[in-house]
OpenMM code with the backbone's topology and positions (N, CA, C; nanometers):
from openmm import Vec3, app, unit

residues = "UNK UNK UNK UNK UNK UNK UNK UNK UNK UNK UNK UNK UNK UNK UNK UNK UNK UNK UNK UNK UNK UNK UNK UNK UNK UNK UNK UNK UNK UNK UNK UNK UNK UNK UNK UNK UNK UNK UNK UNK UNK UNK UNK UNK UNK UNK UNK UNK UNK UNK UNK UNK UNK UNK UNK UNK UNK UNK UNK UNK UNK UNK UNK UNK UNK UNK UNK UNK UNK UNK UNK UNK UNK UNK UNK UNK UNK UNK UNK UNK UNK UNK UNK UNK UNK UNK UNK UNK UNK UNK UNK UNK UNK UNK UNK UNK UNK UNK UNK UNK UNK UNK UNK UNK UNK UNK UNK UNK UNK UNK UNK UNK UNK UNK UNK UNK UNK UNK UNK UNK UNK UNK UNK UNK UNK UNK UNK UNK UNK UNK UNK UNK UNK UNK UNK UNK UNK UNK UNK UNK".split()
positions = [
    Vec3(-2.0063, -0.0903, 3.9268),
    Vec3(-1.9170, -0.1209, 3.8171),
    Vec3(-1.9047, -0.2726, 3.8053),
    Vec3(-1.9147, -0.3215, 3.6836),
    Vec3(-1.8976, -0.4640, 3.6577),
    Vec3(-1.7569, -0.4863, 3.6042),
    Vec3(-1.6842, -0.5780, 3.6684),
    Vec3(-1.5436, -0.6039, 3.6378),
    Vec3(-1.5245, -0.7524, 3.6097),
    Vec3(-1.4584, -0.7833, 3.4992),
    Vec3(-1.4184, -0.9205, 3.4699),
    Vec3(-1.2753, -0.9378, 3.5192),
    Vec3(-1.2513, -1.0448, 3.5924),
    Vec3(-1.1178, -1.0718, 3.6454),
    Vec3(-1.0527, -1.1841, 3.5641),
    Vec3(-0.9351, -1.1555, 3.5124),
    Vec3(-0.8606, -1.2493, 3.4296),
    Vec3(-0.7692, -1.3365, 3.5160),
    Vec3(-0.7212, -1.4415, 3.4578),
    Vec3(-0.6317, -1.5354, 3.5259),
    Vec3(-0.5093, -1.4640, 3.5839),
    Vec3(-0.4536, -1.3704, 3.5092),
    Vec3(-0.3332, -1.3012, 3.5561),
    Vec3(-0.3584, -1.2226, 3.6842),
    Vec3(-0.4812, -1.1753, 3.7036),
    Vec3(-0.5153, -1.1060, 3.8279),
    Vec3(-0.4973, -1.2006, 3.9470),
    Vec3(-0.5465, -1.3221, 3.9335),
    Vec3(-0.5380, -1.4182, 4.0435),
    Vec3(-0.3956, -1.4690, 4.0650),
    Vec3(-0.3160, -1.4728, 3.9592),
    Vec3(-0.1745, -1.5066, 3.9753),
    Vec3(-0.1086, -1.4029, 4.0651),
    Vec3(-0.1358, -1.2761, 4.0392),
    Vec3(-0.0810, -1.1705, 4.1248),
    Vec3(-0.1344, -1.1828, 4.2674),
    Vec3(-0.2641, -1.2065, 4.2803),
    Vec3(-0.3267, -1.2126, 4.4123),
    Vec3(-0.2692, -1.3252, 4.4986),
    Vec3(-0.2479, -1.4404, 4.4389),
    Vec3(-0.2039, -1.5557, 4.5165),
    Vec3(-0.0522, -1.5753, 4.5210),
    Vec3(0.0207, -1.5210, 4.4246),
    Vec3(0.1630, -1.5536, 4.4172),
    Vec3(0.2574, -1.4348, 4.4308),
    Vec3(0.2054, -1.3131, 4.4292),
    Vec3(0.2945, -1.1982, 4.4430),
    Vec3(0.3491, -1.1910, 4.5850),
    Vec3(0.4721, -1.1486, 4.5963),
    Vec3(0.5368, -1.1290, 4.7265),
    Vec3(0.5390, -0.9803, 4.7642),
    Vec3(0.4930, -0.8946, 4.6725),
    Vec3(0.4959, -0.7502, 4.6944),
    Vec3(0.3702, -0.7040, 4.7684),
    Vec3(0.3892, -0.6398, 4.8808),
    Vec3(0.2761, -0.5960, 4.9628),
    Vec3(0.1866, -0.4958, 4.8903),
    Vec3(0.2439, -0.4077, 4.8104),
    Vec3(0.1632, -0.3113, 4.7345),
    Vec3(0.0687, -0.3829, 4.6382),
    Vec3(0.1201, -0.4845, 4.5712),
    Vec3(0.0386, -0.5622, 4.4773),
    Vec3(-0.0725, -0.6343, 4.5510),
    Vec3(-0.0396, -0.6994, 4.6616),
    Vec3(-0.1392, -0.7724, 4.7395),
    Vec3(-0.2456, -0.6784, 4.7960),
    Vec3(-0.2049, -0.5622, 4.8397),
    Vec3(-0.3001, -0.4634, 4.8904),
    Vec3(-0.3981, -0.4226, 4.7813),
    Vec3(-0.3472, -0.4023, 4.6619),
    Vec3(-0.4309, -0.3620, 4.5486),
    Vec3(-0.5261, -0.4749, 4.5079),
    Vec3(-0.4779, -0.5998, 4.5013),
    Vec3(-0.5665, -0.7100, 4.4627),
    Vec3(-0.6761, -0.7301, 4.5670),
    Vec3(-0.6407, -0.7165, 4.6953),
    Vec3(-0.7425, -0.7280, 4.8009),
    Vec3(-0.8493, -0.6194, 4.7859),
    Vec3(-0.8053, -0.4992, 4.7550),
    Vec3(-0.8985, -0.3880, 4.7384),
    Vec3(-0.9921, -0.4116, 4.6187),
    Vec3(-0.9365, -0.4613, 4.5097),
    Vec3(-1.0185, -0.4928, 4.3921),
    Vec3(-1.1219, -0.5995, 4.4273),
    Vec3(-1.0794, -0.7062, 4.4938),
    Vec3(-1.1729, -0.8132, 4.5314),
    Vec3(-1.2802, -0.7625, 4.6272),
    Vec3(-1.2406, -0.6812, 4.7234),
    Vec3(-1.3367, -0.6237, 4.8170),
    Vec3(-1.4407, -0.5404, 4.7414),
    Vec3(-1.3942, -0.4573, 4.6516),
    Vec3(-1.4841, -0.3712, 4.5745),
    Vec3(-1.5755, -0.4543, 4.4851),
    Vec3(-1.5237, -0.5616, 4.4273),
    Vec3(-1.6040, -0.6480, 4.3398),
    Vec3(-1.7162, -0.7196, 4.4159),
    Vec3(-1.7007, -0.7346, 4.5462),
    Vec3(-1.8017, -0.8032, 4.6273),
    Vec3(-1.9024, -0.7075, 4.6903),
    Vec3(-1.8730, -0.5765, 4.6884),
    Vec3(-1.9633, -0.4798, 4.7516),
    Vec3(-2.0960, -0.4741, 4.6768),
    Vec3(-2.2016, -0.4413, 4.7497),
    Vec3(-2.3338, -0.4278, 4.6914),
    Vec3(-2.3299, -0.3234, 4.5807),
    Vec3(-2.3882, -0.3557, 4.4678),
    Vec3(-2.3902, -0.2637, 4.3555),
    Vec3(-2.2757, -0.2854, 4.2587),
    Vec3(-2.1760, -0.3579, 4.2997),
    Vec3(-2.0645, -0.3921, 4.2118),
    Vec3(-2.0698, -0.5413, 4.1840),
    Vec3(-2.0111, -0.5798, 4.0749),
    Vec3(-2.0081, -0.7210, 4.0430),
    Vec3(-1.8715, -0.7570, 3.9886),
    Vec3(-1.8135, -0.8589, 4.0468),
    Vec3(-1.6912, -0.9154, 3.9931),
    Vec3(-1.7270, -1.0419, 3.9188),
    Vec3(-1.6912, -1.0473, 3.7922),
    Vec3(-1.7218, -1.1629, 3.7087),
    Vec3(-1.6003, -1.2547, 3.7036),
    Vec3(-1.6254, -1.3817, 3.7269),
    Vec3(-1.5215, -1.4842, 3.7230),
    Vec3(-1.5625, -1.5898, 3.6197),
    Vec3(-1.5086, -1.5801, 3.4971),
    Vec3(-1.5412, -1.6812, 3.3954),
    Vec3(-1.4864, -1.8181, 3.4360),
    Vec3(-1.5605, -1.9229, 3.4034),
    Vec3(-1.5149, -2.0571, 3.4406),
    Vec3(-1.3828, -2.0923, 3.3746),
    Vec3(-1.3538, -2.0369, 3.2593),
    Vec3(-1.2242, -2.0658, 3.1970),
    Vec3(-1.1098, -2.0095, 3.2803),
    Vec3(-1.1338, -1.8995, 3.3513),
    Vec3(-1.0320, -1.8451, 3.4419),
    Vec3(-1.0069, -1.9440, 3.5555),
    Vec3(-1.1136, -2.0028, 3.6074),
    Vec3(-1.0971, -2.1057, 3.7109),
    Vec3(-1.0108, -2.2206, 3.6595),
    Vec3(-1.0370, -2.2655, 3.5364),
    Vec3(-0.9611, -2.3766, 3.4783),
    Vec3(-0.8151, -2.3395, 3.4564),
    Vec3(-0.7920, -2.2214, 3.3970),
    Vec3(-0.6544, -2.1782, 3.3722),
    Vec3(-0.5772, -2.1622, 3.5027),
    Vec3(-0.6419, -2.1008, 3.6012),
    Vec3(-0.5736, -2.0762, 3.7278),
    Vec3(-0.5467, -2.2068, 3.8023),
    Vec3(-0.6398, -2.3009, 3.7978),
    Vec3(-0.6176, -2.4310, 3.8621),
    Vec3(-0.4942, -2.4989, 3.8012),
    Vec3(-0.4896, -2.5043, 3.6687),
    Vec3(-0.3780, -2.5716, 3.6009),
    Vec3(-0.2445, -2.5031, 3.6330),
    Vec3(-0.2432, -2.3718, 3.6296),
    Vec3(-0.1215, -2.2967, 3.6582),
    Vec3(-0.0766, -2.3177, 3.8029),
    Vec3(-0.1714, -2.3143, 3.8959),
    Vec3(-0.1389, -2.3322, 4.0373),
    Vec3(-0.0906, -2.4743, 4.0644),
    Vec3(-0.1550, -2.5717, 4.0017),
    Vec3(-0.1139, -2.7116, 4.0180),
    Vec3(0.0307, -2.7280, 3.9721),
    Vec3(0.0638, -2.6689, 3.8587),
    Vec3(0.2001, -2.6785, 3.8056),
    Vec3(0.2998, -2.6070, 3.8967),
    Vec3(0.2612, -2.4911, 3.9470),
    Vec3(0.3526, -2.4070, 4.0244),
    Vec3(0.3644, -2.4496, 4.1706),
    Vec3(0.2516, -2.4920, 4.2307),
    Vec3(0.2516, -2.5142, 4.3763),
    Vec3(0.1976, -2.6504, 4.4186),
    Vec3(0.1507, -2.7302, 4.3254),
    Vec3(0.1012, -2.8634, 4.3594),
    Vec3(-0.0503, -2.8721, 4.3681),
    Vec3(-0.0976, -2.9959, 4.3694),
    Vec3(-0.2409, -3.0230, 4.3669),
    Vec3(-0.3136, -2.9685, 4.4898),
    Vec3(-0.2577, -2.9878, 4.6075),
    Vec3(-0.3260, -2.9434, 4.7300),
    Vec3(-0.3484, -2.7925, 4.7311),
    Vec3(-0.2479, -2.7175, 4.6895),
    Vec3(-0.2613, -2.5713, 4.6840),
    Vec3(-0.3610, -2.5324, 4.5755),
    Vec3(-0.3565, -2.6019, 4.4623),
    Vec3(-0.4518, -2.5743, 4.3541),
    Vec3(-0.5953, -2.5973, 4.4015),
    Vec3(-0.6176, -2.7061, 4.4716),
    Vec3(-0.7519, -2.7347, 4.5245),
    Vec3(-0.7963, -2.6274, 4.6238),
    Vec3(-0.7062, -2.5873, 4.7126),
    Vec3(-0.7373, -2.4858, 4.8138),
    Vec3(-0.7765, -2.3533, 4.7478),
    Vec3(-0.6931, -2.3059, 4.6549),
    Vec3(-0.7208, -2.1785, 4.5883),
    Vec3(-0.8470, -2.1871, 4.5012),
    Vec3(-0.8651, -2.2997, 4.4340),
    Vec3(-0.9847, -2.3195, 4.3516),
    Vec3(-1.1107, -2.3059, 4.4377),
    Vec3(-1.1115, -2.3740, 4.5496),
    Vec3(-1.2274, -2.3680, 4.6395),
    Vec3(-1.2485, -2.2278, 4.6964),
    Vec3(-1.1399, -2.1576, 4.7264),
    Vec3(-1.1518, -2.0193, 4.7735),
    Vec3(-1.2190, -1.9324, 4.6678),
    Vec3(-1.1795, -1.9500, 4.5425),
    Vec3(-1.2396, -1.8701, 4.4350),
    Vec3(-1.3863, -1.9048, 4.4143),
    Vec3(-1.4169, -2.0327, 4.4166),
    Vec3(-1.5565, -2.0754, 4.3978),
    Vec3(-1.6456, -2.0174, 4.5078),
    Vec3(-1.5924, -2.0064, 4.6272),
    Vec3(-1.6705, -1.9560, 4.7411),
    Vec3(-1.6422, -1.8088, 4.7740),
    Vec3(-1.5826, -1.7360, 4.6825),
    Vec3(-1.5374, -1.5993, 4.7083),
    Vec3(-1.6476, -1.4935, 4.7043),
    Vec3(-1.7623, -1.5272, 4.6519),
    Vec3(-1.8678, -1.4271, 4.6363),
    Vec3(-1.8650, -1.3594, 4.5009),
    Vec3(-1.7652, -1.3918, 4.4192),
    Vec3(-1.7629, -1.3410, 4.2825),
    Vec3(-1.8679, -1.4151, 4.2006),
    Vec3(-1.9170, -1.3507, 4.0995),
    Vec3(-2.0197, -1.4135, 4.0141),
    Vec3(-1.9496, -1.5033, 3.9122),
    Vec3(-1.9696, -1.6334, 3.9254),
    Vec3(-1.9075, -1.7299, 3.8350),
    Vec3(-1.9972, -1.7453, 3.7124),
    Vec3(-1.9377, -1.7225, 3.5952),
    Vec3(-2.0113, -1.7286, 3.4694),
    Vec3(-1.9628, -1.8496, 3.3914),
    Vec3(-2.0557, -1.9422, 3.3687),
    Vec3(-2.0230, -2.0625, 3.2936),
    Vec3(-2.0272, -2.0351, 3.1441),
    Vec3(-1.9536, -2.1139, 3.0700),
    Vec3(-1.9514, -2.1027, 2.9247),
    Vec3(-2.0889, -2.1398, 2.8706),
    Vec3(-2.1455, -2.0515, 2.7916),
    Vec3(-2.2771, -2.0744, 2.7324),
    Vec3(-2.2648, -2.0731, 2.5806),
    Vec3(-2.3747, -2.1052, 2.5149),
    Vec3(-2.3789, -2.1012, 2.3688),
    Vec3(-2.3499, -1.9594, 2.3198),
    Vec3(-2.4112, -1.8602, 2.3834),
    Vec3(-2.3903, -1.7213, 2.3414),
    Vec3(-2.2459, -1.6767, 2.3603),
    Vec3(-2.1862, -1.7150, 2.4728),
    Vec3(-2.0458, -1.6802, 2.4966),
    Vec3(-1.9568, -1.7508, 2.3944),
    Vec3(-1.9874, -1.8762, 2.3651),
    Vec3(-1.9097, -1.9511, 2.2652),
    Vec3(-1.9171, -1.8828, 2.1293),
    Vec3(-2.0366, -1.8416, 2.0902),
    Vec3(-2.0538, -1.7724, 1.9626),
    Vec3(-1.9730, -1.6427, 1.9610),
    Vec3(-1.9876, -1.5623, 2.0665),
    Vec3(-1.9168, -1.4342, 2.0720),
    Vec3(-1.7659, -1.4550, 2.0720),
    Vec3(-1.7184, -1.5568, 2.1426),
    Vec3(-1.5745, -1.5871, 2.1422),
    Vec3(-1.5280, -1.6220, 2.0009),
    Vec3(-1.6087, -1.6979, 1.9289),
    Vec3(-1.5767, -1.7310, 1.7893),
    Vec3(-1.5737, -1.6075, 1.7007),
    Vec3(-1.6668, -1.5161, 1.7236),
    Vec3(-1.6683, -1.3892, 1.6494),
    Vec3(-1.5397, -1.3116, 1.6775),
    Vec3(-1.5032, -1.3025, 1.8046),
    Vec3(-1.3794, -1.2320, 1.8408),
    Vec3(-1.2571, -1.2994, 1.7785),
    Vec3(-1.2523, -1.4301, 1.7866),
    Vec3(-1.1370, -1.5044, 1.7352),
    Vec3(-1.1194, -1.4761, 1.5857),
    Vec3(-1.2301, -1.4747, 1.5128),
    Vec3(-1.2236, -1.4466, 1.3693),
    Vec3(-1.1937, -1.2983, 1.3438),
    Vec3(-1.2614, -1.2095, 1.4163),
    Vec3(-1.2441, -1.0653, 1.3961),
    Vec3(-1.0984, -1.0246, 1.4137),
    Vec3(-1.0342, -1.0811, 1.5124),
    Vec3(-0.8960, -1.0457, 1.5406),
    Vec3(-0.7975, -1.1419, 1.4752),
    Vec3(-0.8437, -1.2053, 1.3669),
    Vec3(-0.7613, -1.2873, 1.2773),
    Vec3(-0.6814, -1.3959, 1.3490),
    Vec3(-0.7447, -1.4550, 1.4503),
    Vec3(-0.6875, -1.5672, 1.5248),
    Vec3(-0.5555, -1.5322, 1.5937),
    Vec3(-0.5330, -1.4029, 1.6197),
    Vec3(-0.4113, -1.3581, 1.6875),
    Vec3(-0.4295, -1.3497, 1.8386),
    Vec3(-0.5523, -1.3687, 1.8840),
    Vec3(-0.5807, -1.3687, 2.0280),
    Vec3(-0.6169, -1.5116, 2.0669),
    Vec3(-0.5551, -1.5665, 2.1713),
    Vec3(-0.5826, -1.7048, 2.2124),
    Vec3(-0.7306, -1.7274, 2.2465),
    Vec3(-0.7745, -1.8500, 2.2283),
    Vec3(-0.9139, -1.8853, 2.2554),
    Vec3(-0.9566, -1.8480, 2.3972),
    Vec3(-0.8739, -1.8789, 2.4949),
    Vec3(-0.9109, -1.8486, 2.6333),
    Vec3(-0.9408, -1.7018, 2.6531),
    Vec3(-0.8585, -1.6157, 2.5947),
    Vec3(-0.8798, -1.4719, 2.6070),
    Vec3(-1.0066, -1.4281, 2.5339),
    Vec3(-1.0343, -1.4903, 2.4207),
    Vec3(-1.1585, -1.4600, 2.3486),
    Vec3(-1.2801, -1.4987, 2.4329),
    Vec3(-1.2726, -1.6116, 2.5008),
    Vec3(-1.3835, -1.6555, 2.5872),
    Vec3(-1.3998, -1.5612, 2.7059),
    Vec3(-1.2893, -1.5201, 2.7664),
    Vec3(-1.2964, -1.4279, 2.8801),
    Vec3(-1.3557, -1.2940, 2.8358),
    Vec3(-1.3103, -1.2419, 2.7229),
    Vec3(-1.3633, -1.1152, 2.6715),
    Vec3(-1.5118, -1.1278, 2.6380),
    Vec3(-1.5500, -1.2367, 2.5742),
    Vec3(-1.6914, -1.2579, 2.5398),
    Vec3(-1.7766, -1.2662, 2.6658),
    Vec3(-1.7269, -1.3324, 2.7685),
    Vec3(-1.7986, -1.3418, 2.8956),
    Vec3(-1.8201, -1.2028, 2.9541),
    Vec3(-1.7165, -1.1215, 2.9526),
    Vec3(-1.7286, -0.9854, 3.0035),
    Vec3(-1.8260, -0.9014, 2.9234),
    Vec3(-1.8117, -0.9026, 2.7927),
    Vec3(-1.8967, -0.8203, 2.7063),
    Vec3(-2.0434, -0.8593, 2.7206),
    Vec3(-2.0727, -0.9884, 2.7177),
    Vec3(-2.2122, -1.0331, 2.7262),
    Vec3(-2.2732, -1.0145, 2.8647),
    Vec3(-2.1880, -0.9923, 2.9647),
    Vec3(-2.2373, -0.9655, 3.0998),
    Vec3(-2.2209, -0.8186, 3.1380),
    Vec3(-2.2001, -0.7367, 3.0362),
    Vec3(-2.1945, -0.5908, 3.0501),
    Vec3(-2.0839, -0.5398, 3.1419),
    Vec3(-1.9723, -0.6108, 3.1424),
    Vec3(-1.8575, -0.5650, 3.2203),
    Vec3(-1.7990, -0.4405, 3.1547),
    Vec3(-1.7579, -0.3483, 3.2370),
    Vec3(-1.6969, -0.2259, 3.1864),
    Vec3(-1.5485, -0.2450, 3.1584),
    Vec3(-1.4846, -0.3287, 3.2401),
    Vec3(-1.3408, -0.3512, 3.2235),
    Vec3(-1.3057, -0.4969, 3.2528),
    Vec3(-1.1872, -0.5333, 3.2090),
    Vec3(-1.1262, -0.6593, 3.2480),
    Vec3(-0.9942, -0.6233, 3.3150),
    Vec3(-0.9713, -0.6790, 3.4326),
    Vec3(-0.8456, -0.6555, 3.5036),
    Vec3(-0.7506, -0.7679, 3.4647),
    Vec3(-0.6416, -0.7296, 3.3995),
    Vec3(-0.5505, -0.8280, 3.3433),
    Vec3(-0.4114, -0.7699, 3.3243),
    Vec3(-0.3143, -0.8561, 3.3230),
    Vec3(-0.1782, -0.8171, 3.2877),
    Vec3(-0.1451, -0.8666, 3.1469),
    Vec3(-0.2393, -0.9312, 3.0831),
    Vec3(-0.2207, -0.9923, 2.9516),
    Vec3(-0.2378, -0.8873, 2.8417),
    Vec3(-0.1350, -0.8636, 2.7615),
    Vec3(-0.1435, -0.7608, 2.6574),
    Vec3(-0.2437, -0.7918, 2.5456),
    Vec3(-0.2849, -0.9177, 2.5303),
    Vec3(-0.3831, -0.9508, 2.4267),
    Vec3(-0.5134, -0.8724, 2.4440),
    Vec3(-0.5494, -0.8441, 2.5675),
    Vec3(-0.6771, -0.7782, 2.5931),
    Vec3(-0.6795, -0.6335, 2.5455),
    Vec3(-0.5649, -0.5725, 2.5268),
    Vec3(-0.5587, -0.4350, 2.4753),
    Vec3(-0.6124, -0.4272, 2.3323),
    Vec3(-0.6127, -0.5386, 2.2616),
    Vec3(-0.6589, -0.5401, 2.1217),
    Vec3(-0.8103, -0.5319, 2.1103),
    Vec3(-0.8813, -0.5739, 2.2127),
    Vec3(-1.0273, -0.5744, 2.2042),
    Vec3(-1.0827, -0.4326, 2.2050),
    Vec3(-1.1623, -0.4008, 2.1063),
    Vec3(-1.2315, -0.2722, 2.1001),
    Vec3(-1.3553, -0.2722, 2.1892),
    Vec3(-1.4081, -0.3898, 2.2166),
    Vec3(-1.5361, -0.4054, 2.2843),
    Vec3(-1.5271, -0.3976, 2.4369),
    Vec3(-1.4085, -0.3999, 2.4903),
    Vec3(-1.3882, -0.4081, 2.6344),
    Vec3(-1.2599, -0.3340, 2.6710),
    Vec3(-1.2648, -0.2570, 2.7782),
    Vec3(-1.1448, -0.1867, 2.8237),
    Vec3(-1.0628, -0.2801, 2.9116),
    Vec3(-0.9345, -0.2861, 2.8849),
    Vec3(-0.8428, -0.3664, 2.9658),
    Vec3(-0.7631, -0.2730, 3.0557),
    Vec3(-0.7554, -0.3083, 3.1829),
    Vec3(-0.6775, -0.2308, 3.2794),
    Vec3(-0.5857, -0.3261, 3.3543),
    Vec3(-0.4612, -0.2841, 3.3703),
    Vec3(-0.3701, -0.3607, 3.4547),
    Vec3(-0.3978, -0.3233, 3.5999),
    Vec3(-0.3403, -0.3971, 3.6894),
    Vec3(-0.3604, -0.3708, 3.8314),
    Vec3(-0.3137, -0.2298, 3.8680),
    Vec3(-0.2067, -0.1831, 3.8060),
    Vec3(-0.1574, -0.0485, 3.8362),
    Vec3(-0.2440, 0.0609, 3.7740),
    Vec3(-0.3192, 0.0277, 3.6698),
    Vec3(-0.4036, 0.1272, 3.6027),
    Vec3(-0.5427, 0.1408, 3.6633),
    Vec3(-0.5893, 0.0370, 3.7275),
    Vec3(-0.7275, 0.0380, 3.7771),
    Vec3(-0.7413, 0.1337, 3.8960),
    Vec3(-0.8477, 0.2096, 3.8929),
    Vec3(-0.8784, 0.3047, 4.0012),
    Vec3(-1.0126, 0.2658, 4.0609),
    Vec3(-1.0047, 0.2104, 4.1789),
    Vec3(-1.1276, 0.1677, 4.2477),
    Vec3(-1.1364, 0.2390, 4.3798),
] * unit.nanometer
topology = app.Topology()
chain = topology.addChain("A")
for resn in residues:
    res = topology.addResidue(resn, chain)
    for name in ("N", "CA", "C"):
        topology.addAtom(name, app.Element.getBySymbol(name[0]), res)
């Protein structure tokens, strides 16, 4: 199964105090790294998460978490011309009601044949092209 991981997933993984949530995020990450599965990490998620972590916990923590993600074994997908085009198509199709970052994340998932995006962001429910699952909905 190919899974795109959204910024909100990593917020839960790194900042939740609830053991059930942390157990679930660990399980998702473990499954995304197993042979035959792929966890997709769009570079825009890295950027969003770095900025959010820097604001919430400071530069040192942001650097630490950023490096952990870069070296996590997840497949990092850089923004390409095709992803940019698809994000623009999504942005227009959904009448500019979905933020650019979410359009880029969805385009990254769709063009890399992801079956789902794990997110807490309600914007992703609007996409017809990709299934959005919250952490509580995902069954791995």
